[in-house]
N, C-alpha and C positions, 0 to 999 in steps of 0.2 A: 504494500500500500504506500501511497505517496508520503504519508506522515513520517515514515522511516527512511525515506529517500529524498534528500534535499534537492537533488537535480530534477527528479520527477515532479516534486512539489513546485519547483520554479517554473517548469514547463506548463503545469496546470494553471498556475497563477498568471503566467503570460497569456495563455489562451483566454482566461477569464477577463483579464485586462483588455485584450483586443476587443472582445465582445462588448464589455461594459462601457469602456471609454470611447471606442470608435465604431461600434456596431460592425465589426469586421471579424471574419473567420481567419484561422491560420492559413487556409488555402488562399484566401484573398491577399493576405500579407505576402505569402510566397510568390503569388502572381505579380505583385508590385515589385518585389525584389528582381524577378526575372525581367519585367518590363523596363526596369532601370539598369539592366545589365549588371546587377550587383554593385552598383555605384551610388554614391551620394548625389542627390538631385541638384545640389548647389555646387560643391567643389569637385565632384567627380572621383573622389578617393574610393578605393575598394575596401577600405578599412573602416568598419562602423564605429570603432573606438571602444571605449570601456563602458561597462555598466555593472551595477551591483545587483546580481541576480540571487545569490545565495549567502549574502553577508560578506562576500569577498569580491574585490574588483577582478573581473575576468574580461576576456574578449567578449564583446557585446553583440547586441542585435541592432538593427537599424531603428532609429527613432522615427516615429510617425508624426510628421509635421501636419498640423491642422490649424484652421482658423478658430481661435478660442471663442469668438462671438457666434459663429454659425455651426461649428463642429465639423465643417467640410475638410476632408483629408486632402492635402496638397501633394504629398510625396514623402519619400523616405530620406532622412538626413543622417549623416554621421553625428556622433556625440558633439564634436566641436561646433559644427554648423548649427545644430539644434540649439545649443546654449547661446551662441552668438546671435542667431536670428531672434530668439526670445528676448534677449537684452535689447536688440535693435528695435523690435516692435514696441517694447515698453517705453523706450526713449522717444520714439515717434509719437506715441500716445500722450506722453507727459509734456514734451516741449514742442513738438511739431516738426515736420520734415524741413520746412523752410528755415527754421532757426538752426537746425543741425547743419544744413548746407551753408548758411551764412557763417557759422562758426568755423567750419572747415576751410572756407575760402578767405577768411580774414587773416591779415598779418598779425602775428602775435608778439608779445612783449619782448622776447629775446631774439628777434630776427635782426 
C-alpha cells in the first residue's frame, strides 16, 4: 500500500494534485510533455529542475503554468521559469508593466 511506500505515495499525491488543481489527468500531462518535446515552454531546457516530492529535493517534474485568475493551463515550465514568471506576474500586478519598463530604461545613479 502507498502508506508504506513514499515514492508510490508521491505519485498518488501528484495525480490527485493534477486532478484537483488543474482538472487534468496524468495522461493529459504526459501528452503536454510530448507536445512540448520534453522542453520548457519558455526557455527550452530539457531539465525540469528540482522539486520536493518526498521530503527531499530530487529531479522534478514539469511545473504546470496556469492563469491564476481563470485557471487556464498555458504550458509546462521548468522550476526556474515557473518561479521567475510568478514573480514577474506579481510585479506587473503590483506596479504595472509601464512602470517596470520605465525603470529598466532609465539611467540610474551610478552610471
